[in-house]
N, C-alpha and C positions, 0 to 999 in steps of 0.2 A: 359284761353287768348291767344291768337294768336298771334305770331309771323312770320312778313313777311321776305319774302327769303330776299329783299332790307335791311329791319333793321338789319337782320344777319349776313349779310354782310359788313354793317357797324359797327355792335359787333364787329366782329372778327377783322376787320382794327383799332377799338379804340383802343380792346384788346393788338396788337399786338405794336402799336403807345407806347401805355403807358408804355409796357413792355421795349422795346427798349430804349424811353427817359428816364425812371426812371433808368434803367443800365447807360446808360450815362451822365447821369448830376452824379451817387453816382461817378462813377468814374470819374469826373471834381472836384467832392466837394472832394475826396482821395487826387486828387492830388494839391490840395488847388487855383482850381479854379473855387469857385461858385461864387467868384463877380461878373465872369464875364457871366453869368447865366442869362439868362432873368427872370424878376419877379414873373412870375408865375412857375416856377420850382425853383426858392428862394426859394416859398409859401409850395411848395409841399415837396421838403427837410426839410422845419423846421418842417412840420406834423409828417414827416416819425422821426426827432429825438427826439420829443414830444411821440412816439406809439413807440421807442423804448427802452425810461425811463419805462413803463408803461407794454413792453411783451418783448418776445426775437425778434430776428432779426429778422426770417424766419417771424415769423408774422406781424410784423412792415412792414416788405417788402411787402407782400401780401395787406396787408390792402392800403396802398396808394396805391399800384398800382391800386387797385378796384377802390378807391377815383379818381385817373390820367384817368382812363378809362370809370368812367361816364360820369366825366365830356370832355373826349373825343368825348363819344357816342353822346353829347347832341350838341358840336361844330359841329360834321359831320353830324347835321341832322336827329339824330336817331328819334324815334317817341316813346314820354312815358318813363317810364321806362327804364332804361339799362337789354337786359336780360342777361343772365347767357351764358357764354362762356364755350365750356362741357371744360370738364377738358382736354381731350389728346389732345387740342389742343396747351395749355399751356405747356411753361415751367418752370420747376423749378426756383428757384432764390437762385443759390448758390452762396455762394461767397468764396474765396478759399486764397481771400488776393493778391494774387499772379496774374500779365500780362503777359498773353502770347504774344509773339514775332512770325509775321509770318515767314514761312521758306517759303523761293523758292524752287520750285519743280525742282526735276532736268533738265535737257536737254533732250532734245529727240533727236535721234541721228538721222539727215538728211536721206531721204531716197535713198541710190544706193549709199553712202559715206562711205561703209564701205566695208572691204575685202580687197585681195591683189590686185584686177583689178581696184580698183577703181580709175578714172580719180583725179590727183591734180589739183587744181586750178592754174596759172600760178601766180607768187608770183611780186606782185606790180612795183618791184626795177624791173624785168626784162622786165616788159610792160614798164616801164617808160624811161628804156636803146632803148628798140625799136625806141618808141617816139622820141628819139632824135637823134638815127641813121638816120632816115626818115625826121627829121625837118634839119639836116645836112647836107643831099642828095640833100634836094630838094635845098638847096640855094645855095648849091654848083654847081649844076645843072646850076640856073638862072646865073650865074656869066660867 
């Protein structure tokens, strides 16, 4: 069986989408938000729960992702049966049970703003005071 490049591209997209959607839906289910998911997502999660009763979590996750992958492949217009996506492109499904918060990166120093000879910007209060002096001088001059 010969797989066209376009079908392999669709297969990669479908696999990536299936893995991302599964992780998102599973996290929403953990946070008691499964009722807000679309019916398709709820049916996939129901099949996942049934599989967890029969096998371990990792195998059930992979089986559900493969089911979603085949569905997405057909939905995206893939021809025939969905080809097997190479394992090196896949990320293992691991669940640590924790959520990692995003961290802000440390601020980058501005170029030319460091060192003893760097020019300090004028404080806002000084600029405001100068504008007031100019305004009063103009008003005084016109009288």
